[in-house]
Structure formats: C-alpha cells, structure tokens
N, C-alpha and C positions, 0 to 999 in steps of 0.2 A: 720115761716112757718103754723102758726095757725093751723086749723082743715083740711088740705088740704088733697085730697085722697092720699093713699100710692100705690107705685107702685114697685115693686122688678124685677130684672133680675138675673139670676142664671148662672156664668160662670162656665165651666167644669161641667154641669148639670147632665151628664150620664142618668140613668133611671128615675130620679126625685125624689130622696129620699129626699134632701134637700127642694127642690120646693114643694112636697107633704107636709112635715111639716110645712113650712111657711103658705101653703093655709089652712091647718087644723086648725093653730094658728090664722087664719083671716087677713092674709097678701095677698093681691092679687100679683101674678106672672105673667108678661106679656111675658116673654120670657125666655128661657135657650138655652144656647150656648155649642156646643160639636162638636169635629170632627169625633166622631163615628156615623155612619149612623144607626147602629143597635138599637140605644137609642131613635131614633124617634118615633117609635111607643109606648114603654112605656111612654115615657115623655108626649105625646100628648093625648093618649089614658084614661089616669089617671089624667090629670091636664089641666084646660082651660087656655092653654099658647101655644105658638108659640115655636117650635123648630129650631132653625137656626144652620144648618150644616156649621161650620166655625171653623177652627183652632183659640183658641183665640188670638195666635201671629199675625194673619192676621187682627184682629177686631181694628177698630179704636174708640176713644171717640166719633166721630160724629155718628157712627154707632150706638152706645149704646143710646145716646140722641135722635135719630130718632125712637128707640124703645120704649122710654118712652113717654106717654100720656102728654099733656100741662097741667101744672099746678099741677103736683104730689108732693107729697115728695119721692125723689128718694132713692132707697135703693139697694145696690149692693152686693151681696153675691157670695160664691163659695168656692169651694175644687180642688184646684190644685193636680193634681195627685202625689200620696205622695210616690211613690216606692223610689225615691233615698234617702230618710229621714226614711224609715221604717226599723225597728229592722229586718225584715222580709226579706229584701233585701239580696241577697247573695254578692254583692260587691257593692261598691260606687265609683262613677264615677262622679268628679265635671264638667265633660264636658257634661254629660248627658243634653240633650235639655230640660229636665223636671224641670232641676233645674232653668231654665229661665222663666218658667210660672209664678211664683210669681212676676217675675219683669214686667211682661205683665199685671198682676193684678194690681201693683202699677201706672204702667203708665196709664191704663184705670181710676184708681181713680182719679190721676191727671188731668185728662181731663174732667172727668164727674163731680167730685165733688158732689158725692150722699150726702145727709144728713147722712145716716148710712151705714156702711160696715160690714159686717161679713166675717170672713174666718175661714175655718175648715180643720185639718190636722192631723197628726200624732204628739205625743209629742215630737219626736226627733228633730222635725223642730226648735224648740225653741233654739237648740244649734247653730243653722247654722247663718251665716253672712248674708245670704238671708233675714232671718226673722228679724235679727236686723236691716237691711237697711229698710225693710218694715214697720217696726214700727215707724223708724226714720222720714221716709218720711211724716208717717201719722200724727206724731207730728208738722214736719215743715208746714203741711197744717192745722194745728190748730183744729186736731180731739182729743176728748178724747179719750185713748185708754185703754182697760183692755183686758187681756186673762186669761185663765185658763185651768187646765187639768181637763177636765169633763169625771169621771169615769161612764161608761154608766149603770151599774146595779143601782146607785143612782138616775138615774133619769126614772127608770122602763123599762129599755131595757134589755132584758133577755140573756145578753152577755157580757162576761168579755172583755171590750174594753176600751181603755181610749183614748181620742180626745183632741187636743188642739184646743180651741175655742176662737177665737179673735172677739171682739166688737169695734167699734169706731164710734163715732158722733160728728158733728160739733156743736150739740145742748148742749152738756153737758155731764156730767159723766154718764156711761152706764156700764152695768154689766151682767153677766150671772145670771139668777136665781138660788138660792139656791137649792141643792139636794133636793128630794122629797122622796127619799126611804131610810131608815136605813137598815143596813145588814139583819135583820130579816123579812124583807119586800121585799127583792130582787125579781123580777120575775124569776122563774125557767125554766128551759126546760120543765118539766112537764105541768106548766101553758101555757107555750106558743104551745106546738106542740101536746100534748098527745092527743088531741079529732081529731087528721087527721086519715083518713083511713090507715089500715095497708097495708103494701106493701112488696113484696118480692124483692129481688135485681133483678134488672133489669126491674121490673114492673112498671107501669105508672097507675094511677086513670082514669078511662075512665071519669070521670066528671070533673076533673081539668089536664089537660097536663102537668101542670108544678110540680104537686106533682109527680115526677119520679125519680126513685132510679137507680143509675148507676149499671151495671153490675158488677160481682165479679168472678174472676178466682177461680177454684176449692181450689188452695192452700190459697187464701184470705179468701175464705168461712171458711176453717179450722181456719184460724188464728181469725177471729172474731166471731166464734163459742168458742173459747178459752180465749176470752177476757172479762174482767171485767169492769163494768162502774167505770170510775175513774181509771181505773188500765194503763199496757202499757204491751208491747211485753216481758217483762221480766217475765209475768205470764205464758208464753207458755210452752209448751213441747218444749226440745231443737231442736227438727227437723224442727219446724216452723220459727224458728229466723234467719233473715237473715244475711248472712257472714258478711255484713259491721257492725252490731250490737255485732257481736264476737270480732271484733278488738278492740284495746284500744280506737282508736279515736272516736269509734261509741256507745260505751259501756252506756255513760251518755245521749246520745240523746234517748231521752223517749217521746219526744213530737208529736209522730207519731204511727199510728196504735192502736189509743184508742177509747174507747166508751164514749158518754158523760154520765153525770150522771141526772137522773130526778130531784132531789132536788135543783139544785143549777144552777145558769145563765150558759150559753154554753162557750166554748171557743172562741177565736175571730174569727169571720166568715171570712175567706181568698176567694180569688177569685178560689180557688181549692176545697171549703169545700166539694163538692160532691164526692170526694175520700176517701175511708178508708183510704189509705197509705198516704194522704197528710197531716194528723194533728190527733186531737182527734176529729175525724168526725163520727165516727161510731154512730149508732142509740142506745139509752140506752138499748133497749131488743128487737131489731130486728135484723136480721143478714144481715145488709146492711149499708152503708154510709146514713146519712141524704138526703131527696130530696131537689130539687132546691127550691120547696115551703117552705119545713121546714127551709131552710136556709135564703130565704126572710122573713119569719116571724119572725125568730130570730134577722134579721136586722130590725125590726119592720114595715116591710111593711105590710099593710091590707091584709087579706087571699085571697080577690079578686083581688088584683092589678093585671094588667094585663101587661105581659112582651113579648108575642108575639101574632099575629094576629089568629095563627092556629098550629095545631100539628106538622106540616111540618117544622116550625120554631124553634121547641124545639132543642137547641144545648146546650150540659153541658158547652162547652169553653165559647161561647158567653154569655150566661146567666149568669154563673158561674162568669165569668169576671164583667159583669154589677152589680150583687148583691153585691157580695164581696167587691166592689170598692165604692158602694154607701154610702151615709152620712145616718145612721139611721134615719129613717123618726120621731121616737118620739125625738131624740137630734135636729132635724130640727124644731120641733115644740116647743122645749124648746127655742131655739134660736129666734123663730118667737115671742113667748110670751115676751122674754127678750126685744125685740125690741119695741112691744107695750107697754108694761110697763113703758119704758124710754121714749117713745113720750107721753104717758097720762100725766108722772108726769112732762115734761118738759113744759106742756099746763095748769098746774094748776097754 
C-alpha cells in the first residue's frame, strides 16, 4: 500500500464524535452513515465529510466502495448502537434488532476489505457471541486483531467511562496506544467546565444556546440544595426522599440525584445527563443539572462544536441522545493516532 493517501468511513457516525477525533489525529473522513436525520447538521457542520442518511443494515459494500476515492488506503470505523450490551440497559432482549448491527459491520468488512478496521463499544460486548463471531471473521480474513478496555480518564477524558476498542489490520500487528494520563493527572470536572458562565435552572447562555440547563421542579430544587458534591439522596432530610428509596428494594440505589465533584472526572455521561434525577448529573455548586454544553465538553467535544443550526432546534431529548451516545472525541483521536502509528511503522 506504500504511502497512498488515507480515507475513512464512519458507520453509525451519530453527531461525529469518532469522526472528529480521527480528523484531529490527521485521518481524512470522507463520509459518515447514520439513520438519524438530526445528526446531519452537527456531522457536516463540524467535519469536512458527507453525511449519508441510511440504515447501515441497508448499505452494501458496493455503496461504501463508491464513497472511497480511488487509490486510497481504506479505513472503516464505527460504533454500533450499544444499548443491548450496556449495563445501563433495563432489560436484555436478544431479538433486539440492534444486536444484528455488528453483523452488518462484519458483512461490510467482508465486502470492502479495508486495510484497517476499528470498532468501539461498551465493555460488556466482549462477553457476547456476536463479538466473538466478529473477531473470528476478522481472523478468517487474515486481519491482525487486538482489543482493549480503554478507561477514558487514562486518555485525558474528564469522565469515568470505559469503552471496548477493537483494532484490526491486514498489514500487521496493531494496538491501541498506551494510556497517557496517570490517576493524579486525570482531567477533572473543574478543568473541563468550571470556566463556563454560571446558569440558573432553566436558563440558557445568550451567546451559546447549547449552554442551557433543564428546568427543576420546586421539590427537586429543594433536593439539589440539600445535596453535597459526591453525595446522594441519603444526605437529604427525610421529607425529600422518594418513597421508592425508602423501600427495601430501593435503599441501595444511590446513583441518582447526585452532584458531581469538581476535583475528579465526571460520572459516565448518558443520554439523560441533563436531568438531575437521572444520575449523578447535578452541577458541583450551581443548583441545576449540567447543561447540554457541559455534557458535550465532558464527552471531550470542543467547546465550539455546533450541534444545531439555531436556538429553535435546541431539544434536550434530541441533543442529549446525540451527545450521550457519541464516541468521546478525544478517544477517537487516540484511535486515529494508533492507526497512524501502525501505518507508519508498517512502512519503515
């Protein structure tokens, strides 16, 4: 393959977290494919790449080959929706259509035969037959395969999140770069978001419509005022505690209604991070949940990353889903740098 130019395609691209990371690392991305039309604007507005509105299940290898320029080293990356494998899922259903999306990834790898493949997902996927089948297929196609559980704070991401990252190459041995940050150097919530303008509950920054905080009921305002950074609802006066948490089955469920702590990475940013009652998403010292922009920054998106074209398009549900489901940009950059290091070494 010599020193031919590179080109990547991002399957299940969403708002462009993985793509943006690859681009920052120096890998051109020619297209991203996703079935969510709301992802078109952020993907194209922040990345010089084409957004293809398609269900990956309906995409053929011929479709992908036509998107790659002639004479490039092909790279195929993606993060198939992970809800069926996530520990945050309320139930598991092996008939969920999302379980088959990794099989479509396999189908496209078989047809396109890219030089390098990368797949990112939740750690629980490693235990599933669909993942073992995927790695077996890659080996049968003579790919060198490695995968690791990447702890995001160890790569400078200010968020407690662990992701399974697979890398595969037809050229030779390929691995994810070693961690860059030791525990005493983990990026904290304070380093990430403390410089943003203060907000009241339900308020938005007039200069940045994404820096917008969800409203709070009077009762939840009382609760957050009674909450300590790093604490939980057990710190509250008894009259503020939910009835379900007084029952035996709910007494140990303390991962909701919490404030973040300034000095450590944030909890995992989920698709519901904008709601105080949905996890430990209370701002460390302001009486509100974190804003959409703060969630995006904790996912390592640049502060000026554009998610919608105007204020009218700011929807907590839509943007929360896009941000929470994204591959952290900084992890995407690490993946990109790992690919570039591998290709450089293979040409020595």
